[in-house]
VOGU-3710 file (C-alpha; in Angstrom, 3 decimals, decimal comma):
1> mnngstttnl> 198,843/-98,424/180,749  197,358/-94,965/181,439  196,779/-93,160/178,132  194,053/-90,521/179,326  191,351/-93,384/178,312  189,186/-94,703/181,126  185,801/-96,543/181,164  184,255/-93,329/180,938  186,411/-91,270/178,342  189,090/-91,677/175,563
11> sfvtrffhwl> 191,814/-89,611/175,190  191,675/-87,003/172,655  194,845/-88,625/170,839  192,909/-91,901/170,638  189,481/-90,292/169,522  191,454/-87,550/166,906  193,121/-90,765/165,147  190,202/-92,793/165,428  187,883/-90,502/163,440  190,450/-89,008/161,164
21> ialaiigmli> 191,504/-92,451/160,010  187,679/-93,574/159,625  186,957/-90,644/157,510  189,885/-90,786/155,305  189,831/-94,659/154,898  185,862/-94,068/154,163  186,493/-91,284/151,739  189,421/-92,937/149,771  186,836/-96,271/149,538  184,514/-94,184/147,753
31> fgfllddfke> 187,142/-92,263/145,827  188,930/-95,736/144,832  185,842/-96,975/143,341  185,088/-93,985/141,629  188,576/-93,695/140,116  188,017/-95,864/137,078  185,779/-93,173/135,741  188,134/-90,152/137,094  191,397/-91,470/136,050  192,976/-88,171/136,057
41> ysglhksiga> 192,700/-87,861/139,786  194,991/-91,181/140,389  197,680/-88,751/141,489  195,686/-86,968/144,523  194,533/-90,637/145,199  198,281/-91,737/145,716  198,862/-88,378/147,477  196,149/-89,152/150,010  196,881/-92,641/150,482  200,509/-91,760/151,042
51> iifvvatcri> 199,444/-89,410/154,172  196,765/-92,013/155,401  199,472/-94,375/155,561  201,889/-92,061/157,403  198,904/-91,115/159,866  197,760/-94,877/160,372  201,048/-95,658/160,844  201,535/-93,211/164,137  198,216/-94,562/165,130  199,645/-98,241/165,508
61> lwrikegwpt> 202,412/-96,742/167,014  200,109/-94,814/169,843  198,163/-97,776/170,371  201,340/-100,177/171,027  202,643/-97,408/173,173  199,622/-96,596/175,228  197,605/-100,143/175,254  194,159/-100,494/174,296  191,540/-98,660/176,590  189,783/-100,253/179,171
71> pvnmgvpqwn> 186,428/-101,985/177,993  183,210/-99,969/179,075  181,211/-103,039/179,705  183,345/-105,850/181,457  179,983/-107,766/181,999  180,159/-109,240/178,059  181,571/-112,627/177,601  185,002/-113,130/176,837  184,311/-114,247/173,422  182,921/-110,910/172,832
81> ltlakvthwi> 186,137/-108,832/174,044  188,141/-110,954/172,111  186,186/-110,547/168,927  186,278/-106,673/169,467  190,093/-106,792/169,953  190,757/-109,209/166,922  188,305/-106,574/164,794  190,024/-103,612/165,709  193,532/-104,865/164,862  192,285/-106,120/161,589
91> lilltvllpl> 190,826/-102,554/160,922  194,239/-100,708/161,857  196,397/-103,424/160,379  194,212/-102,710/157,151  194,340/-98,799/157,279  198,292/-99,322/156,771  197,994/-102,650/154,229  195,580/-100,840/151,883  197,662/-97,686/151,248  201,132/-99,528/151,263
101> sgmcmsvaag> 199,534/-101,894/148,849  198,821/-99,192/146,603  202,107/-97,780/146,910  203,766/-100,847/146,183  201,729/-101,530/143,121  202,609/-98,046/141,652  206,383/-98,293/142,581  206,562/-102,062/141,104  204,552/-101,187/138,092  207,238/-98,332/137,115
111> rglnvfgaei> 204,612/-95,513/137,680  206,465/-94,250/141,103  204,978/-92,463/143,692  204,593/-88,442/143,840  203,016/-87,103/147,026  201,274/-83,591/146,055  204,045/-83,176/143,419  207,115/-84,389/145,596  208,629/-87,298/143,742  209,328/-90,122/146,575
121> fasnivdgka> 210,224/-92,742/144,060  210,874/-92,128/140,379  208,945/-93,516/137,721  210,564/-96,098/135,190  209,750/-94,402/131,883  210,815/-95,795/128,732  209,661/-94,547/125,217  206,576/-92,558/127,029  205,476/-96,135/128,917  206,055/-96,819/132,489
131> valnpslagf> 208,354/-99,955/132,643  207,544/-102,571/135,587  210,457/-102,722/137,839  209,007/-106,078/139,652  206,145/-107,448/137,593  205,604/-110,020/140,137  205,117/-107,837/142,954  203,167/-105,116/140,888  200,685/-107,922/140,246  200,605/-109,060/143,869
141> andmhetlpv> 200,219/-105,430/145,378  197,412/-105,076/142,621  195,555/-108,040/143,730  195,854/-106,891/147,348  194,708/-103,367/146,452  191,443/-104,646/144,988  190,640/-107,428/147,845  191,593/-105,527/150,546  189,022/-102,894/150,470  186,430/-105,741/150,300
151> vliimlvlhi> 187,802/-107,090/153,697  187,729/-103,688/154,789  184,177/-103,033/154,229  183,256/-105,999/155,970  185,199/-105,310/159,005  183,751/-101,535/159,043  180,545/-103,251/159,046  181,244/-105,834/161,604  182,473/-102,614/163,808  179,423/-100,693/163,284
161> vgalyhhvvl> 177,290/-103,319/164,304  179,465/-104,011/167,194  179,207/-100,333/168,279  175,486/-100,062/167,703  174,761/-103,335/169,560  176,848/-101,584/172,436  174,637/-98,594/172,314  171,313/-99,752/171,545  171,101/-103,028/173,481  173,477/-103,142/176,008
171> kdrtlsrmmg> 172,898/-99,459/176,307  176,873/-98,711/177,663  178,956/-96,010/177,018  181,094/-97,775/174,389  180,076/-95,624/171,236  179,416/-92,347/173,478  183,078/-92,424/174,723  184,116/-92,685/171,059  182,087/-89,458/170,384  183,398/-87,698/173,123
181> h> 180,484/-87,631/175,243
//
């Protein structure tokens, strides 16, 4: 399908989604790792995570609708193309699953979900304490929310190494076209 992306150019929408999600996710990874020291910002973390969930979902719908951009270098082995596509799908799915796990954890643990002050799911507060609506789901979502960032970091490193491999070793335009050049 033609989404304005070619072997020499990527559409503005494709580049916009890529860089917006990349910066937001990297920022939230840092924010999340620091959150233990700054608990008073957990509401902001949840709000930004919910927005990332919506934007990442839109990105997935865009990718499904428009298909994959044509690879710049068709001379690479098939395993390389397959690895790139699998890596991209895992990254894209993680950008949805990570915020989703956080939202599920919060709601199932009885803490509700507020997005910049707007109550999306009410808290379940009894005697001043959050009472879990579903302790099993809260525990599972918590485990996922603690594990998925590690997987995401591994995939980000693989993605960046791949981009640099294309740029430095293969000297093709894979990285340049994502930069809009």
